[in-house]
Phi, psi and omega in degrees: 000318179295322179296318179299316179296324178294315178299318180298317179296317184295317189263339186246357179271154170279129181257122179265127183267344182272155175294144176302135182286155175286128179219153179283336182236130175241129181249130177262120180093115181259355181292314175239104185234087180289344183290344178295337178282343184255310185264150170293147185300325181285354183275347185220163173240150181242134165264117179278120190270340188258015178085007180295326182216135180234134181265116184297314178303325179290319177299317179297321178298320178295319180296316181295328180269359180058036177233118193239007183286166177300319179299321178297321178298314179298316183295319178290324177298316180298322180298325178288316187285324183052055182285162174269337178208145179245127184242154169208157180263009184236127184265358186251015175278108183295330179294332182295329181290348182263344193296318183295316182295328182276331186245343185066017178260141180298141178234152178206139171237155176245128180285132184276281184260170178297129181272148172238171180283355185247009180221165173049233187303312188281337177295324184247024188298334179292338183274348185280144182282151176288347180274002178301135180210130172226133185298313183224125179239117182261109189243177188283319185206175183292327183287317180292335177304320181296325179291320178294325180300331181287341189246322187228136174274153180136180181273127182248124185238112176288123178229356189084215182263125182302312181292324180292332182283344183294136180288135179226160178293144179294141180251150176286128183285134177273096190299321187263017184235148177234140185255132169260122179270109185289141173240022184297135172226139176281162178294143181162280174279110187274160171277152179234126174290118186294340181268320184257347185062019177278138181270146176226142182279157176299324180299328177287319181298321187255014184295333181276354181300331182300328180291318180293314182300314181295318180294319179296316180301317179292320180297318181292322178300317180297331182259015176056045177237157181251150180258126170247145180240122178273111182293151182259336191246163178244169171055227186294327180294334177299321180297320178295319180296315178302314181296326178304314181282327179295326177294335183273311186231019180069219180254021185274048178201162176259118181266125181261110187283135175292332177293319183277328183229079185293335181272092182298330182292325177294322177293314181305323183293349180272352185241139175276326186235134179223155173226153179197177176266310185203017188293140172298325177303324178297317179293320179298319177294320181301312185287345176268004174111358182283162173266119184226134176246139181241119180240110184250097182242043184282158173299151183289128181191139184304314181294316182292320180299330179289347182271349183293163182298128170078022179296307181294328181277002177065038174287151175289170182293330178234147176208184184302319184238013177219160178205152168239114192216181179291166187307315186230052180273080187296329179296318179289321177304311185291334175297316179293313179305313185295314182295313184295320183279328192240355180299139177303150183305317182295320180291317179297317181300320181295314180293316181298318180295321182294317187255329187302312185282350170288329181277319185200131176277169179226116181243088186304126180079005182052047183297320180297316179299312181298319181299318181290317178300316180300318181295318180297313182290321180296323180292328185262346181238120185300313181250075182279126179236103184295339179293338178277351187258315191260149174294142181293325185275007180278000000 
């Protein structure tokens, strides 16, 4: 397998022949780069982590020093770039926790999706070293902040979702439509029960979704509303996802393709009301003022139960706009549908305010993030001009 990966890197990667340029900001991982919405492209350099691009001078430097690990590649790349701060959109890279101590350069990560106790960082927290350190960690809420403190040292700042905080143009609301936020995944990357280490397929995890979808579709018809489904996947997996929903409700819905509309946040802004099982997008919509219902009717499993809404925040199994229920509990489904769609504005606002910010904070324009970046750069650059750093339309 390692030999195959080596061949893949040699023949399918872009090879850069020039030395990495000096930049004040270095970003690790170019596949998902939310910072492009904030910074001008010329303001930063990217280390591509997945083999999309390899820098030959850096590789040669590793060869000459007889150090060939991924960490050695990053460290040599950093020496060329000489950044003032290193950023990433991934909080579970264990090598990232070592970078500040090894380079003396400020580091920061932004948490991407909603964390559970059965994945990523928290799944393997016993394996993490007490020497882990990141200067700035931008997380979703105050409660999750306490969990990060147990694993990594450094300053932890709750800001909510970085991408959700970005300012966007107002969209016209589709009054007669309701959005289902799909969480469909094809079989491949399996779930793992943290207690038994037994694997379970995605198809098993989402097999009960058909009951909610069918019930929602019928409920909306009775209330003269239309169902739209926001797709989660691209390319060939999109076809599998479409068929999944077509088997449940035929063609009686509008499918919004991720291929055609890659900015899910722009789509969300067109709907007042959304439903989902456990999507982070649902929480992001909620904290921005939307009406969102969460119906978690998954098969019982330790890993899956940890994915329901509000586990880390110690939410009860049922609440005004969420539920954890049996596979086909239509009475409970309709309780959620009715409250989310028909609750008076004042009542909905009160409930959303009480629970929403426990799940995720909202920092419009990522002001907290920008302030910290500005302070780091200002301290290290005598004539710091923020207008040279940020996009005008941000």
